[in-house]
C-alpha positions as a Markdown table, in Angstrom:
| # | Residue | x | y | z |
|---|---|---|---|---|
| 1 | Met | 0.0 | 0.0 | 0.0 |
| 2 | Ala | 2.6 | 2.5 | -1.1 |
| 3 | Phe | -0.1 | 5.1 | -1.8 |
| 4 | Val | -1.4 | 5.1 | 1.8 |
| 5 | Asn | 0.1 | 7.4 | 4.4 |
| 6 | Gln | 0.2 | 6.7 | 8.2 |
| 7 | Glu | -3.0 | 8.7 | 9.0 |
| 8 | Thr | -5.0 | 6.8 | 6.3 |
| 9 | Lys | -3.5 | 3.5 | 7.5 |
| 10 | Ala | -4.7 | 4.2 | 11.0 |
| 11 | Lys | -8.2 | 5.0 | 9.8 |
| 12 | Leu | -8.2 | 1.8 | 7.7 |
| 13 | Asn | -7.1 | -0.2 | 10.8 |
| 14 | Ser | -9.9 | 1.4 | 12.8 |
| 15 | Ile | -12.5 | 0.5 | 10.2 |
| 16 | Ser | -11.2 | -3.1 | 10.0 |
| 17 | Thr | -11.4 | -3.5 | 13.8 |
| 18 | Asn | -15.1 | -2.3 | 13.8 |
| 19 | Met | -15.9 | -4.7 | 11.0 |
| 20 | Lys | -14.3 | -7.6 | 12.9 |
| 21 | Asn | -16.3 | -6.7 | 16.0 |
| 22 | Tyr | -19.5 | -6.5 | 13.9 |
| 23 | Ser | -18.8 | -10.0 | 12.4 |
| 24 | Thr | -18.5 | -11.4 | 15.9 |
| 25 | Leu | -21.8 | -9.8 | 16.9 |
| 26 | Val | -23.8 | -11.3 | 13.9 |
| 27 | Asp | -22.0 | -14.6 | 13.9 |
| 28 | Glu | -23.1 | -17.9 | 15.6 |
| 29 | Pro | -22.6 | -17.7 | 19.4 |
| 30 | Val | -19.2 | -19.4 | 20.2 |
| 31 | Glu | -20.7 | -20.8 | 23.4 |
| 32 | Lys | -23.9 | -20.8 | 25.3 |
| 33 | Gly | -24.9 | -17.4 | 26.6 |
| 34 | Ala | -22.4 | -15.6 | 24.3 |
| 35 | Val | -23.3 | -12.8 | 21.9 |
| 36 | Gly | -24.3 | -13.9 | 18.5 |
| 37 | Met | -27.2 | -13.5 | 16.0 |
| 38 | Gly | -26.6 | -16.8 | 14.0 |
| 39 | Met | -25.8 | -15.0 | 10.7 |
| 40 | Arg | -22.7 | -17.0 | 9.7 |
| 41 | Thr | -22.7 | -16.0 | 6.0 |
| 42 | Glu | -22.9 | -12.3 | 6.8 |
| 43 | Ala | -20.3 | -12.7 | 9.5 |
| 44 | Asn | -17.9 | -14.3 | 7.0 |
| 45 | Val | -18.4 | -11.5 | 4.5 |
| 46 | Phe | -17.5 | -8.9 | 7.1 |
| 47 | Arg | -14.4 | -10.8 | 8.2 |
| 48 | Glu | -13.2 | -11.1 | 4.6 |
| 49 | Asn | -13.9 | -7.4 | 4.0 |
| 50 | Ala | -12.1 | -6.4 | 7.2 |
| 51 | Ile | -8.9 | -8.2 | 6.1 |
| 52 | Asp | -9.1 | -6.6 | 2.7 |
| 53 | Val | -9.6 | -3.1 | 4.2 |
| 54 | Glu | -6.6 | -3.7 | 6.5 |
| 55 | Asn | -4.4 | -4.8 | 3.6 |
| 56 | Gly | -5.6 | -2.1 | 1.2 |
| 57 | Val | -7.2 | -4.5 | -1.3 |
| 58 | Phe | -9.7 | -3.1 | -3.8 |
| 59 | Lys | -11.7 | -5.9 | -5.5 |
| 60 | Val | -13.4 | -5.3 | -8.9 |
| 61 | Leu | -15.8 | -7.8 | -10.2 |
| 62 | Val | -16.5 | -8.0 | -14.0 |
| 63 | Met | -19.6 | -9.8 | -15.1 |
| 64 | Gly | -21.7 | -10.3 | -18.2 |
| 65 | Lys | -23.2 | -12.8 | -20.7 |
| 66 | Phe | -21.4 | -14.9 | -23.2 |
| 67 | Lys | -19.9 | -13.0 | -26.2 |
| 68 | Asn | -20.5 | -9.7 | -24.5 |
| 69 | Gly | -17.0 | -8.5 | -25.1 |
| 70 | Lys | -16.0 | -9.0 | -21.4 |
| 71 | Ser | -12.5 | -10.2 | -22.1 |
| 72 | Thr | -11.9 | -7.5 | -24.7 |
| 73 | Phe | -13.0 | -4.9 | -22.1 |
| 74 | Ile | -10.7 | -6.4 | -19.5 |
| 75 | Asn | -7.7 | -6.2 | -21.8 |
| 76 | Ala | -8.6 | -2.6 | -22.6 |
| 77 | Leu | -8.8 | -1.8 | -18.9 |
| 78 | Val | -5.3 | -3.3 | -18.2 |
| 79 | Gly | -3.9 | -1.8 | -21.4 |
| 80 | Lys | -2.7 | -5.0 | -23.0 |
| 81 | Val | -3.8 | -8.6 | -23.7 |
| 82 | Met | -3.8 | -10.1 | -20.2 |
| 83 | Met | -3.0 | -13.8 | -20.2 |
| 84 | Ala | -5.4 | -14.4 | -17.3 |
| 85 | Ala | -8.2 | -12.9 | -19.2 |
| 86 | Arg | -7.5 | -15.0 | -22.2 |
| 87 | Ala | -7.3 | -18.1 | -20.0 |
| 88 | Thr | -10.6 | -17.4 | -18.3 |
| 89 | Ala | -12.5 | -16.2 | -21.4 |
| 90 | Cys | -14.4 | -19.4 | -21.9 |
| 91 | Thr | -14.6 | -21.1 | -18.4 |
| 92 | Ala | -17.3 | -21.7 | -15.9 |
| 93 | Val | -15.4 | -20.8 | -12.8 |
| 94 | Ile | -14.7 | -17.6 | -10.9 |
| 95 | Ala | -11.1 | -16.4 | -11.3 |
| 96 | Thr | -9.3 | -13.8 | -9.1 |
| 97 | Val | -6.2 | -12.1 | -10.3 |
| 98 | Glu | -3.8 | -10.2 | -8.0 |
| 99 | Tyr | -0.2 | -8.9 | -8.2 |
| 100 | Gly | 2.6 | -11.5 | -8.1 |
| 101 | Asn | 5.3 | -13.2 | -10.1 |
| 102 | Asp | 3.9 | -16.7 | -10.2 |
| 103 | Thr | 2.2 | -16.0 | -13.6 |
| 104 | Asn | 2.4 | -19.5 | -15.0 |
| 105 | Asn | 0.5 | -21.3 | -12.3 |
| 106 | Val | -3.1 | -21.4 | -11.1 |
| 107 | Lys | -4.5 | -22.4 | -7.7 |
| 108 | Val | -7.8 | -24.2 | -7.8 |
| 109 | Val | -9.8 | -23.6 | -4.6 |
| 110 | Tyr | -12.7 | -26.0 | -3.8 |
| 111 | Ser | -16.0 | -25.3 | -2.0 |
| 112 | Asp | -15.6 | -28.3 | 0.3 |
| 113 | Ser | -12.7 | -29.2 | 2.6 |
| 114 | Ser | -10.5 | -30.5 | -0.2 |
| 115 | Glu | -7.0 | -29.1 | -0.4 |
| 116 | Pro | -6.4 | -26.5 | -3.1 |
| 117 | Lys | -4.8 | -27.8 | -6.3 |
| 118 | Asn | -2.0 | -26.1 | -8.2 |
| 119 | Met | -1.6 | -26.4 | -12.0 |
| 120 | Thr | 0.0 | -24.6 | -14.8 |
| 121 | Leu | -1.8 | -22.1 | -16.9 |
| 122 | Gly | -1.8 | -24.5 | -19.8 |
| 123 | Gln | -3.3 | -27.3 | -17.7 |
| 124 | Phe | -5.9 | -24.9 | -16.4 |
| 125 | Thr | -7.0 | -23.8 | -19.8 |
| 126 | Glu | -7.1 | -27.4 | -21.1 |
| 127 | Glu | -9.2 | -28.7 | -18.1 |
| 128 | Phe | -11.5 | -25.7 | -17.5 |
| 129 | Ala | -12.1 | -24.3 | -21.0 |
| 130 | Leu | -15.7 | -24.7 | -22.3 |
| 131 | Ser | -16.1 | -26.0 | -25.8 |
| 132 | Asp | -18.5 | -24.4 | -28.3 |
| 133 | Glu | -21.0 | -27.2 | -27.5 |
| 134 | Asp | -20.7 | -26.5 | -23.7 |
| 135 | Gln | -21.4 | -22.8 | -24.2 |
| 136 | Gln | -24.4 | -23.5 | -26.4 |
| 137 | Tyr | -25.7 | -26.0 | -23.8 |
| 138 | Ile | -25.4 | -23.4 | -21.1 |
| 139 | Glu | -26.9 | -20.7 | -23.3 |
| 140 | Asp | -29.9 | -23.0 | -24.0 |
| 141 | Gly | -30.6 | -23.3 | -20.3 |
| 142 | Gly | -28.7 | -26.4 | -19.4 |
| 143 | Arg | -27.2 | -26.9 | -15.9 |
| 144 | Phe | -23.4 | -27.3 | -16.0 |
| 145 | Asp | -22.4 | -29.3 | -12.9 |
| 146 | Arg | -18.8 | -30.3 | -13.9 |
| 147 | Phe | -17.3 | -27.4 | -11.8 |
| 148 | Ala | -19.9 | -27.2 | -9.1 |
| 149 | Asn | -17.4 | -28.1 | -6.4 |
| 150 | Ile | -15.0 | -25.3 | -7.4 |
| 151 | Ser | -15.1 | -22.2 | -5.3 |
| 152 | His | -12.8 | -20.2 | -7.5 |
| 153 | Val | -9.3 | -20.1 | -9.0 |
| 154 | Glu | -6.5 | -17.8 | -8.1 |
| 155 | Met | -4.0 | -16.3 | -10.6 |
| 156 | Gln | -1.1 | -13.8 | -10.4 |
| 157 | Ser | -0.1 | -11.1 | -12.8 |
| 158 | Thr | 2.8 | -8.6 | -13.0 |
| 159 | Asp | 0.7 | -6.0 | -14.7 |
| 160 | Glu | 1.2 | -2.7 | -12.9 |
| 161 | Ile | -2.6 | -2.1 | -12.4 |
| 162 | Phe | -2.5 | -4.8 | -9.7 |
| 163 | Ala | 0.7 | -3.5 | -7.9 |
| 164 | Asp | -1.0 | -1.4 | -5.2 |
| 165 | Gly | -3.8 | -3.7 | -4.0 |
| 166 | Phe | -6.1 | -3.9 | -7.0 |
| 167 | Arg | -7.6 | -7.4 | -7.2 |
| 168 | Phe | -9.6 | -8.4 | -10.3 |
| 169 | Ile | -12.4 | -11.0 | -10.2 |
| 170 | Asp | -13.4 | -12.4 | -13.6 |
| 171 | Ser | -16.8 | -14.2 | -13.5 |
| 172 | Pro | -18.2 | -16.8 | -15.8 |
| 173 | Ala | -21.0 | -15.9 | -18.2 |
| 174 | Leu | -24.4 | -15.2 | -16.5 |
| 175 | Glu | -25.9 | -18.1 | -18.3 |
| 176 | Glu | -24.1 | -20.5 | -16.0 |
| 177 | Lys | -26.6 | -21.1 | -13.2 |
| 178 | Val | -24.4 | -22.6 | -10.5 |
| 179 | Thr | -21.9 | -19.8 | -10.7 |
| 180 | Arg | -24.7 | -17.2 | -10.9 |
| 181 | Gln | -25.7 | -18.3 | -7.4 |
| 182 | Lys | -22.2 | -18.2 | -6.1 |
| 183 | Leu | -21.8 | -14.7 | -7.4 |
| 184 | Ala | -24.9 | -13.5 | -5.6 |
| 185 | Met | -24.1 | -15.2 | -2.3 |
| 186 | Glu | -20.3 | -14.8 | -2.0 |
| 187 | Val | -18.7 | -12.5 | -4.6 |
| 188 | Ile | -21.1 | -9.5 | -5.0 |
| 189 | Pro | -21.3 | -8.7 | -1.3 |
| 190 | Asn | -17.5 | -8.7 | -1.1 |
| 191 | Ala | -16.8 | -6.6 | -4.3 |
| 192 | Asp | -15.7 | -3.0 | -3.9 |
| 193 | Ala | -16.8 | -2.2 | -7.4 |
| 194 | Ile | -18.9 | -4.2 | -10.0 |
| 195 | Ile | -18.6 | -3.8 | -13.7 |
| 196 | Phe | -21.6 | -5.2 | -15.6 |
| 197 | Thr | -20.9 | -5.6 | -19.3 |
| 198 | Leu | -23.8 | -5.3 | -21.8 |
| 199 | Ser | -23.6 | -5.8 | -25.6 |
| 200 | Ala | -24.8 | -2.9 | -27.7 |
| 201 | Val | -26.3 | -5.4 | -30.2 |
| 202 | Ser | -28.5 | -7.2 | -27.6 |
| 203 | Leu | -28.9 | -4.6 | -24.8 |
| 204 | Phe | -30.7 | -5.7 | -21.6 |
| 205 | Ser | -31.8 | -9.3 | -22.4 |
| 206 | Thr | -34.4 | -11.0 | -20.3 |
| 207 | Leu | -31.7 | -12.7 | -18.3 |
| 208 | Glu | -29.8 | -9.5 | -17.7 |
| 209 | Lys | -33.0 | -7.7 | -16.6 |
| 210 | Glu | -33.9 | -10.5 | -14.2 |
| 211 | Tyr | -30.4 | -10.6 | -12.7 |
| 212 | Ile | -30.2 | -6.9 | -12.2 |
| 213 | Ala | -33.6 | -6.7 | -10.6 |
| 214 | Glu | -32.8 | -9.6 | -8.2 |
| 215 | Asn | -29.3 | -8.5 | -7.2 |
| 216 | Phe | -29.0 | -4.8 | -7.6 |
| 217 | Ala | -32.3 | -3.0 | -7.9 |
| 218 | Gly | -33.6 | -1.3 | -4.7 |
| 219 | Lys | -30.5 | -2.2 | -2.7 |
| 220 | Asn | -29.0 | 1.2 | -2.6 |
| 221 | Met | -25.8 | 0.0 | -4.3 |
| 222 | His | -23.5 | 2.7 | -5.5 |
| 223 | Asn | -20.6 | 0.6 | -6.8 |
| 224 | Val | -22.2 | -1.0 | -9.9 |
| 225 | Phe | -21.2 | 0.4 | -13.3 |
| 226 | Phe | -22.7 | -0.7 | -16.6 |
| 227 | Val | -20.3 | -0.8 | -19.6 |
| 228 | Ile | -21.7 | -1.1 | -23.1 |
| 229 | Thr | -19.4 | -3.1 | -25.4 |
| 230 | Arg | -19.5 | -3.8 | -29.1 |
| 231 | Ile | -20.7 | -0.2 | -29.8 |
| 232 | Asp | -18.8 | -0.3 | -33.1 |
| 233 | Asn | -21.2 | -3.0 | -34.3 |
| 234 | Leu | -24.1 | -0.5 | -34.4 |
| 235 | Thr | -25.0 | 1.6 | -37.4 |
| 236 | Glu | -25.1 | 5.4 | -37.0 |
């Protein structure tokens, strides 16, 4: 956190402490008679956010439908073709990217108690890439359970945009039902900013409207930004 001075660091630590205290208040009671409201999911969200505040992490979630130009937008945001974006362009798993030198390896984190698995970027692309048939099956409403036990994968990048705490979360296409639920329950509450990509040639599909209404509308969220891609495909 090179950009943070001591005064700001002290404020961040104070905020983090308050968030940790709140997580204890809303969590399951640790023992009979202890304080606790039984809200384990909410408590975990506050704990994770407290750690991120303390470490100066800023998480940006990018989401959208298949073929909405999400990967192209990511590369434009970074300023070059980012390998992680290319690797996750056609997968059905959530991927986080943070600053680091281990750029050729991917950590696969599971939803259950299984130990994380490390693999090369090539192995990850081969194992997790969706075929054209897979994508069409998902777009047609099929349930894709092959990666249901995957929480997310973690990647590192030396791109300067990540150097001071920026963490990028690349989500699978909205058509993927299992991951759509994970995003709503786990990722969206933890994101500092959300970028929702929309294609200019098919603006606000039924699925997009339903997802926006369910997860964003009426929730007083100020961190959601809508980006329209493929604008060059429109006539004047």
